[in-house]
C-alpha positions as CSV (number, residue, x, y, z in Angstrom):
1,M,0.1,0.0,0.1
2,Q,1.3,3.4,-0.8
3,S,1.9,5.1,2.7
4,P,-0.5,7.9,3.9
5,E,0.5,11.5,4.1
6,T,-0.5,12.3,7.8
7,L,-1.3,9.0,10.4
8,G,-2.6,9.0,14.1
9,I,-1.8,6.3,16.3
10,V,-4.8,5.3,19.2
11,A,-1.7,4.7,21.4
12,G,-2.1,1.7,24.3
13,N,0.8,0.9,26.6
14,G,4.2,-1.0,25.9
15,V,6.5,-0.4,22.9
16,Y,4.4,-1.2,19.8
17,P,3.0,2.4,19.5
18,R,6.8,3.6,19.2
19,L,7.5,0.5,16.9
20,I,4.7,2.0,14.6
21,A,5.8,5.5,14.5
22,D,9.2,4.6,13.8
23,A,8.0,2.1,10.7
24,A,5.6,4.7,9.5
25,G,8.3,7.5,9.4
26,K,10.8,5.0,7.7
27,A,7.6,4.2,5.1
28,G,7.6,8.0,4.3
29,V,4.3,9.0,6.5
30,G,5.0,12.8,6.5
31,K,2.7,13.8,9.6
32,I,2.4,11.3,12.7
33,V,0.0,12.4,15.9
34,A,-1.2,10.3,18.5
35,A,-3.9,10.0,21.1
36,A,-2.4,8.9,24.1
37,F,-4.0,7.6,27.4
38,T,-3.1,8.6,30.9
39,D,-1.5,5.9,33.2
40,E,-1.3,3.4,30.0
41,T,0.9,5.1,26.7
42,D,4.7,5.2,27.4
43,P,5.2,8.7,27.8
44,T,8.4,8.7,25.4
45,L,6.3,8.3,22.5
46,E,6.5,11.7,22.4
47,Q,10.0,11.5,21.1
48,H,8.9,10.1,18.0
49,V,5.7,11.3,16.7
50,E,5.2,15.2,16.1
51,L,2.4,15.8,18.4
52,V,0.8,14.0,21.3
53,E,-2.9,14.4,22.8
54,W,-3.0,13.2,26.4
55,M,-6.4,11.7,27.1
56,R,-8.4,9.4,29.4
57,V,-9.5,6.0,28.2
58,G,-12.9,6.7,27.1
59,Q,-12.8,10.7,26.0
60,L,-13.8,9.1,22.4
61,G,-15.4,12.5,21.4
62,R,-12.0,14.1,22.2
63,L,-10.2,11.4,20.3
64,L,-12.2,12.0,17.1
65,K,-12.1,16.1,17.4
66,F,-8.1,15.8,17.8
67,F,-7.6,13.7,14.8
68,R,-10.0,15.9,12.7
69,S,-8.2,19.0,13.6
70,Q,-5.0,17.5,12.7
71,G,-6.3,16.7,9.3
72,I,-5.9,12.7,9.9
73,H,-7.6,10.3,7.5
74,H,-6.0,7.3,8.3
75,A,-5.2,5.5,11.9
76,I,-3.7,2.5,13.6
77,M,-4.9,1.0,16.9
78,A,-1.5,0.1,18.9
79,G,-0.7,-1.1,21.9
80,Q,-2.9,-2.6,24.9
81,I,-5.2,-1.2,27.3
82,A,-4.9,-2.4,31.3
83,P,-7.6,-4.3,32.6
84,K,-8.0,-2.0,35.7
85,N,-8.4,0.8,33.4
86,L,-11.4,-0.6,31.3
87,F,-12.9,-1.0,34.9
88,D,-12.2,2.9,35.5
89,L,-13.5,3.8,32.4
90,R,-15.2,7.1,32.6
91,P,-16.6,7.8,28.9
92,D,-17.6,10.7,27.7
93,L,-20.8,11.5,26.0
94,K,-19.4,10.4,22.4
95,A,-18.5,7.1,24.0
96,L,-21.5,6.6,26.2
97,M,-23.7,7.0,23.0
98,L,-22.0,4.6,21.2
99,L,-21.9,2.2,24.5
100,G,-25.4,2.5,24.4
101,K,-25.8,1.3,21.0
102,L,-24.2,-2.0,21.4
103,K,-25.6,-5.0,22.1
104,E,-22.7,-6.8,23.3
105,R,-19.7,-5.2,24.9
106,N,-17.1,-7.5,23.6
107,A,-13.7,-6.1,22.0
108,Q,-14.9,-7.0,18.7
109,S,-18.1,-5.3,18.8
110,I,-16.6,-2.0,20.8
111,F,-13.8,-2.0,18.3
112,A,-16.2,-2.2,15.5
113,A,-18.0,0.9,16.4
114,I,-15.0,3.0,16.9
115,A,-14.1,2.0,13.2
116,D,-17.2,3.3,12.3
117,E,-16.9,6.7,14.1
118,L,-13.5,7.3,12.6
119,A,-15.0,6.3,9.1
120,K,-17.7,9.3,10.0
121,V,-15.0,12.1,10.4
122,E,-13.1,10.1,7.2
123,V,-10.7,8.3,9.5
124,A,-9.8,5.3,8.0
125,L,-8.7,2.4,10.2
126,L,-5.6,0.4,9.1
127,P,-4.6,-3.1,10.2
128,A,-1.9,-2.9,13.3
129,T,0.4,-4.9,11.5
130,T,0.5,-2.0,9.2
131,F,4.3,-0.7,8.1
132,L,5.3,-3.7,10.4
133,E,4.7,-6.8,8.0
134,D,8.2,-7.7,7.4
135,S,8.3,-8.1,11.4
136,L,5.6,-10.5,11.5
137,A,6.9,-14.3,12.1
138,Q,6.6,-16.6,9.3
139,P,5.1,-20.3,9.5
140,G,7.6,-23.1,10.6
141,L,9.9,-23.4,13.1
142,I,11.8,-20.3,14.5
143,A,13.9,-21.2,16.8
144,G,15.1,-24.1,19.1
145,P,15.1,-28.0,18.7
146,K,12.3,-29.6,16.3
147,L,8.9,-30.3,18.3
148,S,8.7,-33.5,19.5
149,H,5.6,-35.8,18.6
150,R,4.2,-34.8,22.1
151,Q,4.6,-31.2,21.6
152,E,3.2,-31.2,18.4
153,H,-0.1,-32.6,19.5
154,D,0.1,-29.9,22.3
155,V,0.1,-27.3,19.7
156,E,-2.9,-28.9,17.9
157,L,-5.2,-29.1,21.3
158,G,-4.1,-25.7,21.7
159,W,-4.6,-24.2,18.2
160,D,-8.0,-25.7,18.4
161,A,-8.6,-24.5,21.8
162,A,-7.4,-20.8,21.2
163,K,-9.7,-20.6,18.2
164,E,-12.7,-21.3,20.4
165,I,-11.7,-19.0,23.1
166,A,-11.2,-16.0,20.5
167,R,-14.4,-17.0,18.8
168,L,-16.2,-16.5,22.4
169,D,-14.5,-13.2,22.8
170,I,-12.5,-14.6,26.5
171,G,-8.7,-14.1,25.3
172,Q,-6.2,-15.6,22.4
173,T,-4.1,-17.3,24.4
174,I,-3.2,-21.2,25.3
175,I,-0.5,-22.9,27.6
176,I,-0.7,-26.6,27.6
177,K,1.6,-28.9,28.6
178,N,1.4,-32.9,28.1
179,G,-1.8,-32.4,26.8
180,T,-3.2,-30.9,29.8
181,I,-4.6,-26.9,29.2
182,V,-2.4,-25.3,31.8
183,A,-3.8,-21.5,31.7
184,V,-6.0,-19.5,29.3
185,E,-6.2,-16.1,28.7
186,A,-8.7,-13.9,30.1
187,L,-9.1,-10.3,31.1
188,E,-5.1,-10.1,32.2
189,G,-4.2,-10.1,28.8
190,T,-1.4,-12.0,26.7
191,N,1.8,-11.6,28.9
192,E,-0.3,-12.1,32.1
193,A,-1.3,-15.3,31.2
194,I,2.0,-16.3,30.0
195,K,3.8,-15.7,33.2
196,R,0.6,-17.7,35.2
197,G,0.5,-20.5,32.7
198,G,4.8,-21.1,33.3
199,T,4.2,-20.5,37.1
200,L,1.6,-23.5,36.7
201,A,3.6,-25.8,34.4
């Protein structure tokens, strides 16, 4: 795809928003701004983009207004929002109206609704892998010894289970050991699920 002239990053926590910003800059995006969240987004992101607008999680109207004011027509959601902040959500009027229209308040329906709101102000939401396609893992063995038959069975079991919990919007990560599901990702997120699974296995 041809690089857009401007890019807005909806920046959660972790390093991913900075990676997106740096990769977009190298790809020729002229102006990169970020909507950042207090107690979530790494403040060092300010060194990687032209402008950062700080807001609370749930201030959808402010996010849309910021992107409009900066002439943003393409955006990427990058980084996670900590579960504790989802329970401390203080939605503005725009977010309340959006949430009120939803039959289900799972991640898929909320993100789809946010994408619709962005589209109303002529902002297209790009895939989270945009500009970082070359960094994605390829199929096959990446590191370490070849899997044993037992481990291959665990992978098959984990793949089936992961697809099912993703379908139910529970999570996306399964930890398996010797044919037993040790841990399932829920609200805590991938990293914490892996840590929990490691202590149990």
